TIROVEX-237141 format. One record per atom (N, C-alpha, C): atom name; x, y, z; residue in three letters. Coordinates in steps of 0.001 Angstrom, whole numbers, plus 500000, padded with zeros to 6 digits. Example, Ala and Ser with C-alpha at 12.3 -4.5 7.8 and 13.67 -1.06 7.14 Angstrom:
at: N	X: 513190	Y: 494310	Z: 507800	aa: Ala
at: CA	X: 512300	Y: 495500	Z: 507800	aa: Ala
at: C	X: 513200	Y: 496700	Z: 507800	aa: Ala
at: N	X: 512850	Y: 497750	Z: 507080	aa: Ser
at: CA	X: 513670	Y: 498940	Z: 507140	aa: Ser
at: C	X: 512900	Y: 500030	Z: 507870	aa: Ser
//
This chain:
at: N	X: 821104	Y: 514023	Z: 676775	aa: Met
at: CA	X: 820362	Y: 513309	Z: 676152	aa: Met
at: C	X: 819426	Y: 512422	Z: 676804	aa: Met
at: N	X: 818489	Y: 511821	Z: 676503	aa: Thr
at: CA	X: 817173	Y: 512342	Z: 677055	aa: Thr
at: C	X: 817541	Y: 510223	Z: 677550	aa: Thr
at: N	X: 816880	Y: 509947	Z: 678703	aa: Pro
at: CA	X: 816564	Y: 508162	Z: 678885	aa: Pro
at: C	X: 816288	Y: 507508	Z: 677462	aa: Pro
at: N	X: 815193	Y: 508072	Z: 676931	aa: Glu
at: CA	X: 814819	Y: 506699	Z: 675979	aa: Glu
at: C	X: 815856	Y: 506716	Z: 674459	aa: Glu
at: N	X: 816809	Y: 507990	Z: 674645	aa: Ala
at: CA	X: 817611	Y: 507768	Z: 673185	aa: Ala
at: C	X: 819151	Y: 506766	Z: 674441	aa: Ala
at: N	X: 819286	Y: 506519	Z: 675333	aa: Glu
at: CA	X: 820214	Y: 506512	Z: 675965	aa: Glu
at: C	X: 820350	Y: 504746	Z: 675685	aa: Glu
at: N	X: 821610	Y: 504529	Z: 675173	aa: Thr
at: CA	X: 822133	Y: 503066	Z: 674846	aa: Thr
at: C	X: 822133	Y: 502129	Z: 676195	aa: Thr
at: N	X: 821639	Y: 500834	Z: 676184	aa: Pro
at: CA	X: 822016	Y: 500196	Z: 677256	aa: Pro
at: C	X: 823103	Y: 500260	Z: 678157	aa: Pro
at: N	X: 824582	Y: 500339	Z: 677551	aa: Phe
at: CA	X: 825612	Y: 500677	Z: 678293	aa: Phe
at: C	X: 825412	Y: 502255	Z: 678875	aa: Phe
at: N	X: 825300	Y: 502937	Z: 678082	aa: Glu
at: CA	X: 824840	Y: 504495	Z: 679357	aa: Glu
at: C	X: 824035	Y: 504078	Z: 680189	aa: Glu
at: N	X: 822688	Y: 503539	Z: 679807	aa: Arg
at: CA	X: 822081	Y: 503158	Z: 681095	aa: Arg
at: C	X: 822983	Y: 502744	Z: 682507	aa: Arg
at: N	X: 823590	Y: 501628	Z: 681746	aa: Leu
at: CA	X: 824282	Y: 500884	Z: 683343	aa: Leu
at: C	X: 824927	Y: 502163	Z: 683829	aa: Leu
at: N	X: 825744	Y: 502349	Z: 683057	aa: Met
at: CA	X: 826943	Y: 503761	Z: 683581	aa: Met
at: C	X: 826066	Y: 504642	Z: 684516	aa: Met
at: N	X: 824732	Y: 505411	Z: 684517	aa: Arg
at: CA	X: 824103	Y: 506392	Z: 684800	aa: Arg
at: C	X: 823294	Y: 505142	Z: 685888	aa: Arg
at: N	X: 823408	Y: 504108	Z: 685996	aa: Arg
at: CA	X: 822962	Y: 503227	Z: 687107	aa: Arg
at: C	X: 824628	Y: 503055	Z: 688043	aa: Arg
at: N	X: 825241	Y: 503005	Z: 687225	aa: Arg
at: CA	X: 826372	Y: 502817	Z: 688345	aa: Arg
at: C	X: 827047	Y: 503760	Z: 688792	aa: Arg
at: N	X: 826812	Y: 504716	Z: 688285	aa: Glu
at: CA	X: 827328	Y: 505934	Z: 689048	aa: Glu
at: C	X: 826613	Y: 506655	Z: 690412	aa: Glu
at: N	X: 825169	Y: 505867	Z: 689891	aa: Ala
at: CA	X: 824145	Y: 506410	Z: 691490	aa: Ala
at: C	X: 824655	Y: 505357	Z: 692354	aa: Ala
at: N	X: 824704	Y: 504509	Z: 692048	aa: Ile
at: CA	X: 825219	Y: 503318	Z: 692947	aa: Ile
at: C	X: 826493	Y: 503830	Z: 693891	aa: Ile
at: N	X: 827283	Y: 504233	Z: 693021	aa: Ser
at: CA	X: 828663	Y: 504844	Z: 693996	aa: Ser
at: C	X: 828340	Y: 506038	Z: 694759	aa: Ser
at: N	X: 827507	Y: 506799	Z: 693711	aa: Glu
at: CA	X: 827350	Y: 507685	Z: 695195	aa: Glu
at: C	X: 826618	Y: 507701	Z: 696306	aa: Glu
at: N	X: 825721	Y: 506464	Z: 695969	aa: Thr
at: CA	X: 825059	Y: 506232	Z: 697316	aa: Thr
at: C	X: 826040	Y: 505442	Z: 698478	aa: Thr
at: N	X: 826801	Y: 504903	Z: 697786	aa: Arg
at: CA	X: 828269	Y: 503799	Z: 698462	aa: Arg
at: C	X: 829052	Y: 505044	Z: 699697	aa: Arg
at: N	X: 829127	Y: 506165	Z: 698562	aa: Ala
at: CA	X: 829936	Y: 507122	Z: 699433	aa: Ala
at: C	X: 829400	Y: 507940	Z: 700121	aa: Ala
at: N	X: 827783	Y: 507792	Z: 700269	aa: Lys
at: CA	X: 827583	Y: 509052	Z: 701026	aa: Lys
at: C	X: 827588	Y: 507899	Z: 702211	aa: Lys
at: N	X: 826689	Y: 506669	Z: 702329	aa: Ala
at: CA	X: 827318	Y: 505788	Z: 703105	aa: Ala
at: C	X: 827796	Y: 505366	Z: 704325	aa: Ala
at: N	X: 829250	Y: 505111	Z: 703121	aa: Glu
at: CA	X: 830836	Y: 505370	Z: 703978	aa: Glu
at: C	X: 831005	Y: 507091	Z: 705147	aa: Glu
at: N	X: 830802	Y: 507942	Z: 703909	aa: Met
at: CA	X: 830784	Y: 509094	Z: 704937	aa: Met
at: C	X: 829904	Y: 509408	Z: 706024	aa: Met
at: N	X: 828893	Y: 508518	Z: 706421	aa: Leu
at: CA	X: 827603	Y: 508605	Z: 707357	aa: Leu
at: C	X: 828668	Y: 508035	Z: 708453	aa: Leu
at: N	X: 829191	Y: 506595	Z: 707949	aa: Ile
at: CA	X: 829829	Y: 505772	Z: 709050	aa: Ile
at: C	X: 831034	Y: 506377	Z: 709493	aa: Ile
at: N	X: 832074	Y: 507006	Z: 708842	aa: Val
at: CA	X: 832897	Y: 507719	Z: 709128	aa: Val
at: C	X: 832661	Y: 508770	Z: 709908	aa: Val
at: N	X: 832053	Y: 510079	Z: 709886	aa: Ile
at: CA	X: 831522	Y: 510838	Z: 710912	aa: Ile
at: C	X: 831240	Y: 510196	Z: 711916	aa: Ile
at: N	X: 830430	Y: 508623	Z: 712222	aa: Leu
at: CA	X: 830283	Y: 508352	Z: 713350	aa: Leu
at: C	X: 831204	Y: 507901	Z: 714387	aa: Leu
at: N	X: 832168	Y: 507329	Z: 713403	aa: Glu
at: CA	X: 833439	Y: 506735	Z: 714012	aa: Glu
at: C	X: 834377	Y: 507810	Z: 714844	aa: Glu
at: N	X: 834622	Y: 508400	Z: 713763	aa: Ala
at: CA	X: 834887	Y: 510148	Z: 714440	aa: Ala
at: C	X: 834555	Y: 510904	Z: 715646	aa: Ala
at: N	X: 833234	Y: 510662	Z: 715787	aa: Arg
at: CA	X: 832742	Y: 511445	Z: 717023	aa: Arg
at: C	X: 832367	Y: 510446	Z: 717865	aa: Arg
at: N	X: 833303	Y: 508564	Z: 718089	aa: Gly
at: CA	X: 833183	Y: 507884	Z: 718607	aa: Gly
at: C	X: 831155	Y: 507416	Z: 719064	aa: Gly
at: N	X: 830540	Y: 507526	Z: 717850	aa: Ile
at: CA	X: 829174	Y: 507338	Z: 718209	aa: Ile
at: C	X: 829131	Y: 505541	Z: 717752	aa: Ile
at: N	X: 828762	Y: 504292	Z: 718414	aa: Ala
at: CA	X: 828767	Y: 502998	Z: 717935	aa: Ala
at: C	X: 827450	Y: 503172	Z: 717460	aa: Ala
at: N	X: 827570	Y: 502524	Z: 716172	aa: Leu
at: CA	X: 825308	Y: 501762	Z: 716025	aa: Leu
at: C	X: 825673	Y: 500395	Z: 716185	aa: Leu
at: N	X: 824390	Y: 500485	Z: 716620	aa: Gln
at: CA	X: 823850	Y: 498981	Z: 716500	aa: Gln
at: C	X: 824196	Y: 498422	Z: 715364	aa: Gln
at: N	X: 823852	Y: 496774	Z: 715513	aa: Pro
at: CA	X: 823772	Y: 496047	Z: 713883	aa: Pro
at: C	X: 822440	Y: 496316	Z: 713487	aa: Pro
at: N	X: 821251	Y: 496692	Z: 713713	aa: Ala
at: CA	X: 820395	Y: 497299	Z: 712906	aa: Ala
at: C	X: 820231	Y: 498555	Z: 712403	aa: Ala
at: N	X: 821048	Y: 499247	Z: 712976	aa: Gln
at: CA	X: 821098	Y: 500624	Z: 712239	aa: Gln
at: C	X: 822322	Y: 500395	Z: 711284	aa: Gln
at: N	X: 823498	Y: 499676	Z: 711816	aa: Arg
at: CA	X: 824352	Y: 499577	Z: 710404	aa: Arg
at: C	X: 824005	Y: 498800	Z: 709660	aa: Arg
at: N	X: 822902	Y: 497915	Z: 709589	aa: Glu
at: CA	X: 822167	Y: 497759	Z: 708585	aa: Glu
at: C	X: 821177	Y: 498462	Z: 707317	aa: Glu
at: N	X: 820357	Y: 499046	Z: 708197	aa: Lys
at: CA	X: 819605	Y: 500488	Z: 707569	aa: Lys
at: C	X: 820524	Y: 501539	Z: 706946	aa: Lys
at: N	X: 821842	Y: 501694	Z: 707538	aa: Val
at: CA	X: 822501	Y: 502504	Z: 706468	aa: Val
at: C	X: 823252	Y: 501667	Z: 705295	aa: Val
at: N	X: 823650	Y: 500519	Z: 705505	aa: Asp
at: CA	X: 823906	Y: 499811	Z: 704686	aa: Asp
at: C	X: 823021	Y: 499247	Z: 703282	aa: Asp
at: N	X: 821912	Y: 498829	Z: 703682	aa: Ser
at: CA	X: 820983	Y: 498789	Z: 702672	aa: Ser
at: C	X: 820075	Y: 499986	Z: 702326	aa: Ser
at: N	X: 820505	Y: 501029	Z: 702565	aa: Cys
at: CA	X: 820255	Y: 502239	Z: 702492	aa: Cys
at: C	X: 820454	Y: 502637	Z: 700532	aa: Cys
at: N	X: 819296	Y: 502862	Z: 699845	aa: Thr
at: CA	X: 819428	Y: 503496	Z: 698694	aa: Thr
at: C	X: 819164	Y: 504804	Z: 698669	aa: Thr
at: N	X: 818988	Y: 505508	Z: 698819	aa: Asp
at: CA	X: 818413	Y: 507053	Z: 699202	aa: Asp
at: C	X: 819591	Y: 507867	Z: 699255	aa: Asp
at: N	X: 820116	Y: 508747	Z: 698471	aa: Pro
at: CA	X: 821187	Y: 509362	Z: 698769	aa: Pro
at: C	X: 820762	Y: 510549	Z: 699411	aa: Pro
at: N	X: 819337	Y: 511141	Z: 699139	aa: Val
at: CA	X: 818675	Y: 512246	Z: 699934	aa: Val
at: C	X: 818889	Y: 511923	Z: 701445	aa: Val
at: N	X: 818500	Y: 510587	Z: 701843	aa: Leu
at: CA	X: 818141	Y: 510411	Z: 703072	aa: Leu
at: C	X: 819581	Y: 510049	Z: 703714	aa: Leu
at: N	X: 820528	Y: 509544	Z: 703104	aa: Leu
at: CA	X: 821445	Y: 509011	Z: 703584	aa: Leu
at: C	X: 822763	Y: 510980	Z: 703986	aa: Leu
at: N	X: 822139	Y: 511510	Z: 703264	aa: Thr
at: CA	X: 822847	Y: 513064	Z: 703386	aa: Thr
at: C	X: 822213	Y: 513561	Z: 704296	aa: Thr
at: N	X: 820994	Y: 513140	Z: 704887	aa: Ile
at: CA	X: 819816	Y: 513986	Z: 705864	aa: Ile
at: C	X: 820648	Y: 513070	Z: 707267	aa: Ile
at: N	X: 821188	Y: 511833	Z: 707493	aa: Trp
at: CA	X: 821534	Y: 511288	Z: 708325	aa: Trp
at: C	X: 822800	Y: 511377	Z: 708863	aa: Trp
at: N	X: 823900	Y: 511887	Z: 707408	aa: Ala
at: CA	X: 824818	Y: 512134	Z: 707962	aa: Ala
at: C	X: 825366	Y: 513456	Z: 708989	aa: Ala
at: N	X: 824414	Y: 514692	Z: 708255	aa: Thr
at: CA	X: 824267	Y: 515887	Z: 708741	aa: Thr
at: C	X: 823933	Y: 515823	Z: 710013	aa: Thr
at: N	X: 822650	Y: 515023	Z: 710479	aa: Arg
at: CA	X: 822445	Y: 514780	Z: 711987	aa: Arg
at: C	X: 823515	Y: 514182	Z: 712890	aa: Arg
at: N	X: 823835	Y: 513740	Z: 711964	aa: Ala
at: CA	X: 825260	Y: 512500	Z: 712676	aa: Ala
at: C	X: 826464	Y: 513690	Z: 713462	aa: Ala
at: N	X: 826430	Y: 514785	Z: 712542	aa: Met
at: CA	X: 826942	Y: 515511	Z: 712841	aa: Met
at: C	X: 827332	Y: 515977	Z: 714339	aa: Met
at: N	X: 826364	Y: 516258	Z: 714964	aa: Thr
at: CA	X: 825636	Y: 516947	Z: 716210	aa: Thr
at: C	X: 824716	Y: 516194	Z: 717096	aa: Thr
at: N	X: 824480	Y: 514435	Z: 716737	aa: Ala
at: CA	X: 823844	Y: 513610	Z: 717259	aa: Ala
at: C	X: 824380	Y: 513055	Z: 718819	aa: Ala
at: N	X: 823513	Y: 512964	Z: 719983	aa: Ser
at: CA	X: 824776	Y: 512446	Z: 720643	aa: Ser
at: C	X: 824454	Y: 511132	Z: 720625	aa: Ser
at: N	X: 823072	Y: 510798	Z: 720249	aa: Asp
at: CA	X: 822816	Y: 509467	Z: 720415	aa: Asp
at: C	X: 822481	Y: 508514	Z: 718962	aa: Asp
at: N	X: 822758	Y: 507549	Z: 718690	aa: Pro
at: CA	X: 822796	Y: 507030	Z: 716932	aa: Pro
at: C	X: 820843	Y: 507498	Z: 716940	aa: Pro
at: N	X: 820593	Y: 507080	Z: 718176	aa: Ala
at: CA	X: 818857	Y: 506929	Z: 717518	aa: Ala
at: C	X: 818492	Y: 508442	Z: 716888	aa: Ala
at: N	X: 819113	Y: 509258	Z: 717239	aa: Glu
at: CA	X: 818734	Y: 510845	Z: 717127	aa: Glu
at: C	X: 818765	Y: 510795	Z: 715167	aa: Glu
at: N	X: 819443	Y: 509851	Z: 715337	aa: Ile
at: CA	X: 819945	Y: 509858	Z: 713671	aa: Ile
at: C	X: 819154	Y: 509386	Z: 712824	aa: Ile
at: N	X: 818526	Y: 508514	Z: 712944	aa: Phe
at: CA	X: 817161	Y: 507833	Z: 712116	aa: Phe
at: C	X: 816114	Y: 508134	Z: 712322	aa: Phe
at: N	X: 815631	Y: 508878	Z: 713816	aa: Glu
at: CA	X: 814232	Y: 509459	Z: 714184	aa: Glu
at: C	X: 813390	Y: 510047	Z: 712767	aa: Glu
at: N	X: 812241	Y: 509896	Z: 712941	aa: Asp
at: CA	X: 811508	Y: 510450	Z: 712000	aa: Asp
at: C	X: 811233	Y: 511450	Z: 712298	aa: Asp
at: N	X: 811255	Y: 512805	Z: 711728	aa: Arg
at: CA	X: 811005	Y: 514276	Z: 711987	aa: Arg
at: C	X: 809985	Y: 514922	Z: 711120	aa: Arg
//
């Protein structure tokens, strides 16, 4: 179904699914860091919590698997 043909309810459900996916990815990142014993500074945690880009969260989670310092996760490359 095209976005133009969606009902308001369908748009709402699609948006809710996107938000749920983003939250799950943020939680995955935090779990990886906790399992590795890496603590985030409050500003870094806020960066994760406020991120709405699932692709960026996946990039950060991938970096978190090998990073030795939280700064490595969030650096621009």
